[in-house]
Structures are given as C-alpha cells and as structure tokens.
N, C-alpha and C positions, 0 to 999 in steps of 0.2 A: 525538657517534654510540654512545659507551656507554650512554649514558640511554635511547637508543631501543632497543637489542638486548635491553638489560635489562626494559625496558617490555613487550619482545614475549615474551620469553621467562618473565613473568611472567603476562600474559593468556595464553599457551599452557598454564601448568601450570594455570591455573585452570579452563581450557576442558576440559581433559584430566584433571583431577579429578570434573569434572560429570558429563562425557561418562557412561561407566556408568549414575549414576543416570535419566539423560535414556532410555537404552536399553533399561530395565527394563519398559516399557510393555508387551510381550509376553511370554505363556508357551510354552515350545517343551515337544515332548513328541520324544524322540530315540528311534530305531530303529539296530540293528545287524544287516544282513542278509548271511552267508556264501550266496554263490552259487557252486556247485559248478562245477569247471572241464568241461571236454569229455570228459575221463577219467572222468566220474562220471555220464557218461549224456547231457551235455548233446549238443543238435542243431545242426549248424549247417548254415545254408541259402545258398547263392548266389543273391543277387538280380541283376537284367537290367545292373545299374550295375556289375557284377563287385564289389561288397560283400557280404561274407560276414556273416551276422548269426547269431548264437545265439538261435535262437525261442524256447528253455524261457526262458530269463535276461530276454529282451526281454517275453514275457507274465507274466512274475513282477515285473517292474518296472512295467507297465502295470497291473498292479491294484493295487500299493501305491498307483500315482500317482492311482488314480480313489478313494483312501481320502484323498488331498490330503499323501501324502507326497511331501517333493522331496528329491533328493540333495544330500547335503552335500560327501563326498567319496567315492572310487572306489581302493581299494588294490587290485593284484592285477597279473597279468602275462598274454600272450595264452591260453596254452590253461590256466592255472592256474584254483584257486578266487580268486574277486572278494567282497574286503569292501564292502561299500556302507553307507555312513553317511547316515541319513534323518533326516530332522527336518519336524514339521506341527505347526502352531498350535494352541494347545490352546484349544477352544470355552469361552467365559466363561459 
C-alpha cells in the first residue's frame, strides 16, 4: 500500500511540474477597466423581468467583448465602482 501511494504521489509531482510548460502555448493580453458606479453618472434601467441594468456599463462591456476581450474577474459592490479584469488571446 505504501508503495502504491508513493508511486501516485511521484506521478502527480511529475505531472504538476510539466503542466505549466504545456499551458504555455497561448499568449494573453490583459486589461483592467474601472467601471464607475451610479453616483458617477451611471444610468439604471429596469427591464420587463424586474431586473435593473446599468446601460452605460453594459454598453462598455459589449464594446470590449466585440474586440475579443473576455472577463476574468470583477470586483465591486452594488452601486460602487467595479474593477473588471479582462484578457484576450494575442494574435500570432
């Protein structure tokens, strides 16, 4: 049993060391965008389903998405500024 566990750990270690080299095939470009909150001029619109949408933020994100940017992470609160981390694959 000890020999089996040791073998599994060794194989896991070898794959763990090699994995970053395999994942290095793609190059990414990153962008950080600060979307200002409602108090800085955002416009909230309620749609028929009862959901509120900030049309300025939505338009800005749609323009970035059309340029192949994808959202990685968002940090913020309901009416405050939002920091959006974006990335896109670099063309070769």
